[in-house]
Every structure is written in C-alpha cells, then in structure tokens.
C-alpha positions as a Python dict, from the first residue, in 0.01 Angstrom:
ca = {
    (1, 'M'): (0, 0, 0),
    (2, 'K'): (124, 346, -89),
    (3, 'R'): (13, 682, 47),
    (4, 'L'): (-77, 917, -238),
    (5, 'L'): (-127, 1292, -222),
    (6, 'V'): (-332, 1409, -520),
    (7, 'V'): (-347, 1783, -589),
    (8, 'D'): (-603, 1898, -847),
    (9, 'D'): (-878, 2160, -852),
    (10, 'E'): (-1109, 1934, -1057),
    (11, 'P'): (-1334, 1735, -820),
    (12, 'S'): (-1387, 1467, -1087),
    (13, 'I'): (-1011, 1400, -1107),
    (14, 'L'): (-979, 1380, -729),
    (15, 'A'): (-1275, 1140, -719),
    (16, 'A'): (-1128, 926, -999),
    (17, 'F'): (-793, 896, -818),
    (18, 'T'): (-966, 812, -490),
    (19, 'R'): (-1193, 553, -650),
    (20, 'Y'): (-929, 385, -867),
    (21, 'F'): (-627, 383, -637),
    (22, 'G'): (-832, 341, -320),
    (23, 'G'): (-984, 34, -485),
    (24, 'L'): (-633, -103, -529),
    (25, 'G'): (-567, -65, -157),
    (26, 'H'): (-372, 262, -165),
    (27, 'E'): (-447, 548, 71),
    (28, 'V'): (-539, 862, -125),
    (29, 'T'): (-542, 1212, 23),
    (30, 'P'): (-712, 1451, -222),
    (31, 'V'): (-656, 1828, -196),
    (32, 'S'): (-756, 2108, -432),
    (33, 'S'): (-468, 2356, -402),
    (34, 'A'): (-91, 2372, -371),
    (35, 'E'): (-132, 2549, -40),
    (36, 'D'): (-339, 2256, 95),
    (37, 'A'): (-74, 2016, -38),
    (38, 'L'): (201, 2202, 148),
    (39, 'A'): (-3, 2187, 469),
    (40, 'A'): (-65, 1813, 419),
    (41, 'T'): (306, 1737, 367),
    (42, 'Q'): (388, 1914, 692),
    (43, 'K'): (148, 1684, 881),
    (44, 'E'): (177, 1353, 696),
    (45, 'K'): (426, 1142, 503),
    (46, 'F'): (341, 1043, 145),
    (47, 'D'): (500, 792, -91),
    (48, 'I'): (414, 986, -407),
    (49, 'I'): (258, 1320, -499),
    (50, 'F'): (46, 1380, -810),
    (51, 'L'): (41, 1757, -867),
    (52, 'D'): (-162, 1942, -1127),
    (53, 'N'): (8, 2244, -1280),
    (54, 'V'): (-289, 2478, -1324),
    (55, 'L'): (-431, 2543, -978),
    (56, 'P'): (-599, 2835, -804),
    (57, 'G'): (-342, 3037, -612),
    (58, 'M'): (7, 2888, -638),
    (59, 'S'): (73, 2693, -958),
    (60, 'G'): (200, 2337, -948),
    (61, 'L'): (527, 2444, -1108),
    (62, 'R'): (581, 2706, -840),
    (63, 'A'): (489, 2457, -565),
    (64, 'I'): (741, 2187, -666),
    (65, 'P'): (1044, 2334, -481),
    (66, 'E'): (834, 2399, -169),
    (67, 'L'): (690, 2046, -170),
    (68, 'A'): (1033, 1896, -233),
    (69, 'R'): (1164, 2074, 80),
    (70, 'H'): (890, 1912, 292),
    (71, 'T'): (896, 1560, 153),
    (72, 'G'): (1120, 1304, -8),
    (73, 'A'): (828, 1170, -211),
    (74, 'P'): (854, 1177, -590),
    (75, 'I'): (644, 1458, -738),
    (76, 'L'): (465, 1373, -1062),
    (77, 'M'): (328, 1689, -1216),
    (78, 'M'): (16, 1654, -1431),
    (79, 'T'): (-90, 1885, -1711),
    (80, 'G'): (-346, 1912, -1984),
    (81, 'H'): (-106, 2142, -2174),
    (82, 'F'): (203, 1926, -2216),
    (83, 'D'): (512, 2070, -2380),
    (84, 'E'): (883, 1990, -2361),
    (85, 'E'): (977, 2327, -2207),
    (86, 'L'): (734, 2275, -1921),
    (87, 'K'): (870, 1924, -1870),
    (88, 'K'): (1228, 2054, -1868),
    (89, 'D'): (1141, 2325, -1615),
    (90, 'A'): (952, 2084, -1390),
    (91, 'L'): (1237, 1832, -1391),
    (92, 'L'): (1497, 2100, -1322),
    (93, 'I'): (1320, 2219, -1007),
    (94, 'G'): (1250, 1877, -859),
    (95, 'A'): (965, 1693, -1031),
    (96, 'A'): (1023, 1326, -1105),
    (97, 'D'): (815, 1343, -1424),
    (98, 'L'): (551, 1539, -1616),
    (99, 'L'): (237, 1342, -1700),
    (100, 'P'): (3, 1448, -1982),
    (101, 'K'): (-370, 1447, -1914),
    (102, 'P'): (-586, 1251, -1961),
    (103, 'L'): (-400, 1009, -1735),
    (104, 'D'): (-362, 637, -1792),
    (105, 'F'): (-447, 501, -1447),
    (106, 'E'): (-346, 145, -1538),
    (107, 'A'): (3, 264, -1637),
    (108, 'L'): (25, 473, -1318),
    (109, 'A'): (-77, 171, -1109),
    (110, 'L'): (204, -33, -1267),
    (111, 'R'): (443, 250, -1193),
    (112, 'L'): (339, 245, -827),
    (113, 'E'): (433, -122, -811),
    (114, 'T'): (787, -44, -931),
    (115, 'P'): (1038, -20, -646),
    (116, 'G'): (1126, 342, -576),
    (117, 'A'): (805, 478, -727),
}
C-alpha cells in the first residue's frame, strides 16, 4: 500500500484517483490547491505526490520546490497542456516526471508497483 497525495482543482479528477487507487488498496489524500498540499506534507508522510500544474493560487510548477523541501516523495506533475519546455522546467526544479492528461491510471498503477516509485 502506498500513500498518495493528489493535488487537483477538478473534483472529478480527485474522485477518480480516490476511487481507482483506493480500490487497489492505496491510501489517497485529495486536496484542491498547492497550499493545501504544502499543509498536508507538513502533517503527513506520502509515498508519491500527483500535482496538477494549473491550480488556483500557487501553480503546481511554483509549488514543486516547496513540496520537495517538505517531503522526499517523488512529485509527478500533471498537465493538460504538455510541452517539452514545461517538462524541462519541472524536472529542473524537482519533479520526477511530467504526465500528460488525460491520465492512464493502469500505467500509473504499474508505476506504483515499481520499487522506488
């Protein structure tokens, strides 16, 4: 079982993560802002963080360095507007990867089973 922090302002995405990964036995903590994610990482330990880029308030890209300071968990940034420059920037400041939306939950589940994920 892994502890997942999912950060997205779309309730349907948070519900999909909770339903899918919770059904696989993982513990999912859904939050709707980067600020809530920072607060959660100060209180709890997570194995992986899924972070949307476009959020109200602080963007996902801006939140990566802050989250990385509070946790050793890999940060997988999600975006509906994928481009190589954004990926390069995200990786340079601490993201483990940039995932294009819509997400392939089956592929993500396999990734969670990989040691170190």
